[in-house]
C-alpha positions in Angstrom: -47.3 12.3 -57.0 -50.9 11.1 -57.6 -51.2 13.0 -61.1 -49.7 11.8 -64.3 -46.0 12.3 -64.2 -44.2 13.9 -67.4 -40.7 14.2 -68.3 -38.4 15.9 -70.9 -34.7 15.6 -71.6 -32.5 18.6 -72.8 -28.9 18.4 -74.2 -26.8 21.5 -74.4 -23.0 22.0 -75.4 -22.0 22.5 -71.6 -23.3 23.4 -68.4 -20.6 25.5 -66.5 -22.3 28.6 -65.4 -23.0 28.4 -61.6 -25.5 31.5 -61.8 -27.5 29.5 -64.4 -27.6 26.5 -62.3 -29.0 28.6 -59.4 -31.6 29.8 -61.5 -32.5 26.1 -62.5 -32.5 25.1 -59.0 -34.8 27.6 -58.1 -37.0 26.8 -61.0 -37.1 23.1 -59.9 -38.5 24.1 -56.4 -40.8 26.9 -57.9 -42.5 24.5 -60.3 -42.2 21.3 -57.9 -40.1 19.2 -60.4 -37.3 16.9 -60.1 -34.2 17.9 -62.1 -30.9 16.0 -62.8 -28.0 18.0 -64.4 -24.7 16.6 -65.9 -22.7 19.7 -65.3 -19.1 21.0 -65.5 -18.3 19.4 -69.0 -19.6 18.5 -72.6 -22.2 17.5 -73.1 -24.6 19.2 -70.6 -27.6 17.1 -70.1 -30.8 18.1 -68.2 -33.7 15.7 -67.1 -36.9 16.9 -65.6 -40.0 15.1 -64.5 -43.1 16.3 -62.6 -46.5 17.7 -63.4 -47.0 18.4 -67.1 -47.3 22.2 -66.5 -44.2 22.3 -64.0 -42.0 20.4 -66.7 -43.0 22.6 -69.5 -42.4 25.7 -67.4 -39.0 24.6 -66.3 -38.0 23.8 -70.0 -39.1 27.3 -70.9 -36.8 28.8 -68.2 -34.0 26.7 -69.7 -34.5 27.9 -73.0 -34.6 31.6 -71.8 -31.3 30.9 -70.5 -29.8 30.6 -73.8 -27.6 27.6 -73.5 -25.3 27.0 -76.4 -26.5 24.2 -78.8 -29.9 23.9 -76.8 -31.8 20.8 -78.1 -34.8 19.4 -76.5 -33.8 15.9 -77.3 -37.1 14.3 -75.8 -40.1 16.6 -75.7 -42.3 17.1 -72.8 -44.4 13.9 -72.6 -46.0 11.4 -70.2 -43.4 9.3 -68.4 -42.8 5.8 -69.6 -41.0 3.6 -66.9 -38.8 0.7 -68.3 -40.5 -2.4 -66.7 -41.0 -0.9 -63.3 -43.9 -0.4 -61.0 -44.7 3.3 -61.2 -45.8 3.6 -57.6 -42.2 2.4 -56.5 -40.6 4.7 -58.8 -42.4 7.8 -57.8 -41.4 7.1 -54.2 -37.8 7.5 -55.1 -38.1 10.9 -56.7 -37.8 14.1 -54.7 -40.0 16.8 -56.5 -38.9 20.5 -56.0 -35.1 19.4 -56.1 -32.2 19.5 -58.4 -29.4 17.1 -58.2 -26.0 17.3 -60.2 -23.7 14.6 -61.4 -20.2 15.1 -63.0 -20.1 12.5 -65.7 -22.4 11.0 -68.5 -21.7 7.6 -66.8 -23.2 8.8 -63.6 -26.0 10.5 -65.4 -27.0 7.1 -67.1 -26.9 5.2 -63.9 -29.4 7.6 -62.2 -31.4 7.3 -65.5 -31.4 3.6 -65.0 -32.3 4.0 -61.2 -35.2 6.2 -62.4 -36.4 3.7 -64.8 -36.0 5.8 -67.9 -32.6 4.2 -69.2 -33.9 3.1 -72.7 -35.7 6.5 -73.2 -32.6 8.5 -72.2 -30.6 6.3 -74.5 -32.8 7.1 -77.5 -32.8 10.8 -76.5 -29.1 10.9 -76.5 -28.8 9.1 -79.9 -27.1 6.1 -78.5 -29.8 3.8 -79.9 -32.0 4.6 -83.1 -35.6 5.8 -82.3 -38.3 3.4 -83.7 
């Protein structure tokens, strides 16, 4: 991805509806964004990254699905990578794809791999925002 990368983080009560996940997967493909979901229990967590317009459009789809306790905990903004070379990170991300994990621990590990662990921890309320 040669243009600037943007991301957003959504927290919900839970993500259990396979019908909604199917819609989220289709939206990830349509808007050419990478999405990571923590599904199957509480809390539901959704990470999205890609072009600014794709991330904004994908977040709008999530809002339209009316998830219980929808919170945009990290608003759509330019991506800041935790001490990593941006070019390396971008090569590891598959845009147009949605991946799922079953635990918050797995989600956190993926956030660390993606270079946004500190940003994610702030959004989740694990550390105070500065």
